[in-house]
C-alpha positions, 0 to 999 in steps of 0.5 A: 642567174636567178637572183634578187634583192627582195625576199618573198616569205615562202619563195626564200626557203629554197634560196641562199640569203647572202649578208655580204659585208664590205670590208673598206666601210663596214656597210653590210647589204642582204641579197638573195641567190640560188643554190646553183649561182656561183661565186662570179654569178654573185659578183656580178649581181652584186656589181649590177646592183651595187648599193647606194651606201657603197658608192664611194667604194664602187669598183670599176668590173665585176671580176676583181670582187672576191667573196670570203667565206670562213676565212677563205676566198671563194672562186669564180666557178663555185657554187653555193650549194657546193659550200653547203650553205643553208637555204632559207636562212642568212649566211655572212660573207665579206666582199673584197676587191682583188687589187686590196689582196696580197698575191698569192706567193708574192713574199716568197717569189720576192724573198728568191729573188733577193738572195743566193742563201740556201732554200731551207724550211722550218717546220713547226 
């Protein structure tokens, strides 16, 4: 991983600049990454370099950090290049802890277990 916290002019033209917004406190922090870094690399770097202004919301592990980009959760092995993020420009993402997110299909599983009614669908 070739990320750093500093911006140093011309070298940033081939780097992805991420402004991560912490949803619990609304504060943001900018980080610099290689396009080849994955979402897991980003989470690890943020965990290792946790901003002081976010200390009240510090997490215990980088594995629970999730990135949200354009309304989608970015999975651990997806690289920044795969997202076609521009280099040399700031891209904004949200950062969340996994336990604040609902489990996938949790509502459907709960409903299926509580009722013996027919499983039908509504197509809109």
